[in-house]
C-alpha positions as CSV (number, residue, x, y, z in Angstrom):
1,M,52.7,-41.6,-4.9
2,S,52.3,-45.4,-4.1
3,S,54.2,-47.1,-1.1
4,R,56.0,-49.2,-3.7
5,V,57.6,-46.1,-5.1
6,L,60.6,-44.5,-3.4
7,E,60.7,-41.1,-4.1
8,I,64.0,-39.4,-4.5
9,E,64.9,-36.1,-5.5
10,A,68.6,-35.6,-7.2
11,K,69.8,-33.0,-9.2
12,Q,72.4,-34.6,-11.2
13,W,72.7,-38.0,-12.8
14,Q,75.7,-38.7,-10.4
15,F,75.4,-38.4,-6.7
16,E,76.7,-40.0,-3.6
17,S,75.3,-43.3,-2.9
18,K,72.9,-44.3,-0.2
19,A,72.6,-48.1,0.9
20,D,69.0,-48.2,1.3
21,Y,68.4,-47.0,-2.4
22,V,70.2,-50.5,-3.6
23,N,68.3,-52.2,-0.9
24,A,64.8,-50.7,-1.9
25,L,65.7,-51.7,-5.3
26,E,66.5,-55.5,-4.5
27,S,63.3,-55.7,-2.1
28,G,61.3,-54.7,-5.3
29,K,60.5,-51.3,-5.2
30,V,60.2,-48.7,-7.9
31,L,62.5,-46.0,-7.8
32,S,61.1,-42.6,-9.0
33,F,63.7,-39.6,-9.5
34,S,62.6,-36.2,-9.9
35,G,64.8,-33.2,-10.9
36,L,67.4,-35.1,-13.0
37,P,68.3,-33.0,-16.1
38,F,67.3,-33.9,-19.5
39,E,66.9,-30.9,-21.6
40,L,65.7,-31.6,-25.3
41,S,67.0,-29.1,-28.3
42,P,64.7,-27.9,-30.5
43,D,66.0,-30.4,-33.2
44,E,65.6,-33.3,-30.6
45,K,61.9,-32.2,-30.2
46,R,61.3,-32.7,-33.8
47,L,62.4,-36.3,-33.2
48,L,59.3,-36.9,-31.0
49,S,57.0,-38.5,-33.8
50,P,55.9,-41.9,-34.6
51,R,56.9,-41.3,-38.1
52,V,60.5,-42.1,-37.0
53,L,59.7,-45.7,-36.7
54,N,59.8,-47.8,-39.6
55,E,56.7,-49.6,-40.2
56,K,57.6,-53.2,-38.4
57,S,59.3,-51.7,-35.3
58,R,57.5,-51.0,-32.1
59,N,60.8,-49.2,-31.0
60,V,64.0,-47.6,-32.0
61,S,67.1,-48.8,-30.6
62,L,70.5,-48.1,-30.3
63,N,72.6,-51.4,-30.0
64,E,75.9,-52.5,-28.0
65,K,77.6,-51.2,-31.1
66,G,75.9,-47.7,-31.7
67,E,74.2,-49.2,-34.4
68,L,70.4,-47.8,-34.5
69,K,67.5,-50.4,-35.4
70,G,64.1,-49.8,-36.3
71,A,64.2,-46.1,-37.7
72,N,62.9,-44.8,-41.1
73,V,64.9,-42.0,-41.3
74,D,67.5,-39.7,-43.8
75,P,70.9,-40.2,-42.5
76,V,70.9,-36.7,-40.8
77,V,67.7,-37.4,-38.4
78,Q,69.6,-40.9,-38.0
79,A,72.5,-39.0,-36.6
80,Q,70.1,-36.7,-33.9
81,L,68.4,-40.0,-32.8
82,T,71.7,-41.9,-32.3
83,E,73.1,-38.7,-30.3
84,L,69.6,-38.6,-28.3
85,I,69.3,-42.4,-27.2
86,G,73.3,-42.6,-26.6
87,R,73.2,-39.3,-24.5
88,F,70.6,-41.1,-22.4
89,K,72.2,-44.2,-22.2
90,G,75.4,-42.8,-20.8
91,Q,73.1,-41.0,-18.2
92,A,71.0,-43.8,-17.0
93,L,74.6,-45.8,-16.5
94,D,75.6,-43.0,-14.3
95,L,72.5,-43.1,-12.6
96,L,72.9,-46.9,-11.8
97,N,76.3,-46.3,-10.8
98,S,75.0,-43.7,-7.9
99,I,72.6,-46.3,-6.8
100,A,74.7,-49.1,-7.0
101,P,78.2,-48.8,-7.1
102,G,79.0,-52.5,-6.6
103,Y,77.1,-53.3,-9.6
104,T,79.1,-51.2,-12.4
105,P,81.9,-53.7,-13.0
106,N,79.3,-56.6,-13.5
107,L,76.7,-55.3,-15.4
108,R,76.1,-56.4,-18.9
109,V,74.7,-53.6,-21.1
110,A,71.6,-54.1,-23.4
111,P,70.5,-51.9,-26.2
112,T,68.7,-48.8,-25.2
113,S,65.0,-47.8,-26.6
114,F,63.1,-45.0,-27.7
115,R,59.3,-45.6,-27.7
116,P,57.6,-43.2,-29.7
117,L,54.1,-45.0,-30.0
118,K,51.2,-44.2,-27.9
119,V,50.5,-46.8,-25.3
120,E,47.0,-46.8,-25.6
121,D,46.7,-47.5,-29.4
122,R,48.9,-50.6,-29.7
123,K,47.0,-53.7,-31.2
124,Q,48.6,-56.8,-29.4
125,S,47.8,-60.4,-28.4
126,I,47.1,-61.1,-24.6
127,R,50.8,-62.6,-24.3
128,A,52.4,-59.2,-25.8
129,D,50.2,-56.7,-24.2
130,D,52.0,-54.9,-21.4
131,R,49.3,-52.9,-20.3
132,R,48.3,-56.3,-18.6
133,I,50.3,-56.2,-15.1
134,H,53.1,-59.1,-15.5
135,V,56.6,-59.5,-14.6
136,D,59.1,-59.4,-17.2
137,A,60.7,-62.7,-19.0
138,F,62.0,-63.4,-22.3
139,P,60.2,-66.4,-24.4
140,S,63.2,-67.0,-26.7
141,R,66.1,-65.8,-24.6
142,P,66.8,-67.9,-21.8
143,N,68.9,-66.0,-19.2
144,Y,69.2,-68.7,-15.8
145,G,68.1,-66.3,-13.5
146,E,70.3,-63.2,-14.6
147,R,68.5,-60.0,-13.5
148,I,66.5,-57.5,-15.8
149,L,67.3,-54.2,-14.4
150,R,65.9,-51.0,-16.2
151,V,66.0,-47.5,-16.6
152,F,62.8,-45.2,-17.7
153,I,62.4,-41.5,-18.8
154,N,59.4,-39.9,-19.8
155,I,60.2,-37.3,-22.7
156,N,56.6,-36.4,-23.8
157,P,56.6,-32.7,-24.8
158,E,52.7,-32.4,-24.1
159,G,52.6,-32.7,-20.5
160,T,51.2,-36.6,-20.7
161,P,52.5,-38.9,-17.7
162,R,53.5,-42.4,-18.0
163,V,50.9,-44.2,-16.2
164,W,52.0,-47.6,-14.5
165,R,50.3,-50.0,-12.9
166,V,52.8,-51.5,-9.9
167,G,51.8,-54.7,-8.7
168,E,52.2,-56.4,-4.8
169,R,55.1,-58.4,-3.8
170,F,56.7,-60.9,-6.1
171,E,56.6,-63.7,-3.9
172,T,52.7,-62.9,-3.4
173,V,52.4,-63.3,-7.3
174,A,54.3,-66.3,-7.5
175,E,52.3,-68.3,-4.0
176,R,49.1,-67.5,-6.4
177,F,50.2,-68.7,-10.0
178,L,53.2,-71.1,-9.4
179,P,50.8,-74.0,-8.5
180,R,49.2,-73.7,-11.9
181,A,52.6,-73.5,-14.0
182,K,53.0,-76.6,-16.4
183,P,55.8,-79.0,-15.2
184,Y,59.0,-78.2,-17.0
185,S,60.3,-80.6,-19.6
186,A,64.3,-80.9,-20.2
187,W,63.6,-82.8,-23.5
188,Q,61.3,-80.0,-25.0
189,A,63.7,-77.6,-23.4
190,K,66.4,-79.0,-25.7
191,L,64.0,-79.4,-28.5
192,L,63.2,-75.6,-28.8
193,A,66.6,-74.6,-28.9
194,Q,67.6,-77.2,-31.4
195,L,64.7,-75.9,-33.7
196,R,66.2,-72.3,-32.9
197,I,62.8,-71.0,-31.2
198,T,65.0,-70.6,-28.5
199,K,68.6,-69.1,-28.4
200,S,69.9,-71.6,-26.1
201,V,68.5,-74.4,-23.8
202,R,65.5,-73.2,-21.3
203,S,66.2,-73.7,-18.0
204,E,63.6,-74.5,-15.4
205,Y,64.2,-71.0,-14.2
206,D,63.0,-69.6,-17.3
207,H,60.2,-71.8,-17.6
208,L,58.9,-70.6,-14.3
209,M,59.3,-67.3,-14.8
210,L,57.5,-67.4,-18.5
211,Q,54.5,-69.4,-16.9
212,L,54.3,-66.8,-14.5
213,H,54.3,-63.9,-17.0
214,D,51.5,-65.8,-19.5
215,L,49.5,-66.9,-16.6
216,M,49.4,-63.4,-15.0
217,K,48.5,-61.7,-18.4
218,H,45.5,-64.5,-19.3
219,D,43.9,-64.3,-15.9
220,E,41.3,-62.1,-16.6
221,A,40.1,-61.7,-12.8
222,Y,43.4,-61.2,-11.7
223,Q,43.9,-58.3,-14.1
224,A,40.5,-56.7,-13.1
225,K,41.4,-57.2,-9.4
226,A,45.1,-57.2,-8.8
227,N,46.4,-55.0,-6.0
228,D,48.3,-52.7,-7.7
229,D,48.8,-49.0,-7.6
230,L,48.4,-46.4,-10.5
231,V,51.3,-44.5,-10.6
232,E,51.8,-41.4,-12.8
233,F,55.1,-40.5,-14.4
234,A,55.4,-36.9,-15.4
235,P,57.2,-35.7,-18.1
236,G,61.0,-35.6,-17.0
237,A,60.4,-38.1,-14.4
238,V,63.2,-41.0,-14.3
239,W,62.4,-44.4,-12.5
240,V,64.3,-47.5,-12.0
241,C,63.3,-51.0,-11.2
242,Y,63.9,-54.9,-11.2
243,S,61.4,-55.7,-14.0
244,D,61.8,-59.4,-13.1
245,L,60.8,-58.7,-9.6
246,V,58.1,-55.9,-9.9
247,P,54.6,-56.7,-11.0
248,H,53.6,-54.1,-13.5
249,G,52.0,-52.7,-16.5
250,V,51.9,-49.3,-18.7
251,L,48.3,-48.3,-19.1
252,S,49.0,-45.1,-20.9
253,G,51.7,-42.7,-22.4
254,Q,53.5,-41.5,-25.3
255,Y,57.5,-41.2,-25.9
256,M,59.4,-43.0,-23.3
257,M,63.5,-43.7,-23.5
258,E,64.5,-46.8,-21.8
259,Q,68.0,-48.8,-20.8
260,T,68.2,-52.5,-20.1
261,C,70.9,-53.7,-18.0
262,H,71.5,-57.5,-16.9
263,L,73.4,-58.2,-13.9
264,Q,73.9,-62.1,-12.6
265,V,72.0,-62.8,-9.4
266,K,75.5,-63.5,-7.4
267,H,76.7,-59.6,-7.8
268,Q,73.6,-58.4,-6.5
269,N,74.2,-57.1,-2.8
270,N,71.6,-59.6,-1.5
271,P,71.3,-62.6,-3.9
272,E,68.1,-64.2,-1.7
273,K,65.8,-61.5,-2.9
274,S,66.1,-62.2,-6.6
275,P,63.3,-64.2,-8.1
276,L,65.9,-67.0,-8.4
277,A,66.4,-67.5,-5.2
278,I,62.8,-66.7,-4.3
279,L,61.6,-69.3,-7.0
280,G,64.2,-71.7,-5.5
281,R,63.0,-71.6,-2.2
282,M,59.0,-72.3,-3.1
283,R,60.2,-75.0,-5.2
284,G,62.4,-76.5,-2.0
285,E,65.3,-76.7,-4.3
286,E,68.4,-77.7,-2.3
287,H,70.4,-75.9,-4.8
288,L,69.3,-72.8,-6.5
289,E,71.2,-73.8,-10.0
290,V,69.2,-76.6,-10.2
291,V,66.3,-74.2,-11.2
292,G,68.4,-71.5,-12.9
293,G,71.4,-72.6,-13.9
294,L,73.6,-70.1,-12.0
295,T,75.0,-70.4,-8.2
296,V,74.2,-67.3,-6.4
């Protein structure tokens, strides 16, 4: 497997923490776990179908209140989906607690998703096409530097791997694309919020991250020749990364679940490794909050 991936053998979702795991995570590596138990019952295996989605949704999601969104199923199947996704949520949080117990009191847990569609069949715009290598950023939800921490599991029943492109260091990507970024405009950011295009005023940090995301995806030469590694995550594999720090794209696969959590930079073991701090240094800002709206 790629040198950008740290392979870890674990038999349980809860285990004794090692400092090098969280250090690798914060340095931009993907942590890949094999051997974690996640068995599907016969009834749960029948849930692995694109037909569980309503026609307007890409994913089924379980929100923080335990409400299921995006499914087009009867109440019995809805309860089964809720149990399946909820079980993964609990185990994903156990895993994060094992990797970085210091994060636990400060994690903000986002919805959990089940993605039953085949990646290769998606018809999307360039900006929305996650097959293209990119770093994650939210167009409508400014996060002011808050980290995007994600846990994934491949539950494909047919032996099909989930194939990722794992790219070069965030600093290398930022050095390439940051000089091409459009200048930040505070008045435009306020106008977007007033028009409710964004849920709050977009900070300079959010602007820069969106610029990196979009410039990466639209650069055909970069997409063709990016210094990335192909990584196959077999069925049963679990992997974890900061998706705002790790350039990545998903080339193929079907049937995956994903848990997103958010963490303020100041609660990292090493805040200086965050995109907020990296972009602050590259912009020459004296205070990081000028870029991101949050102190570290």
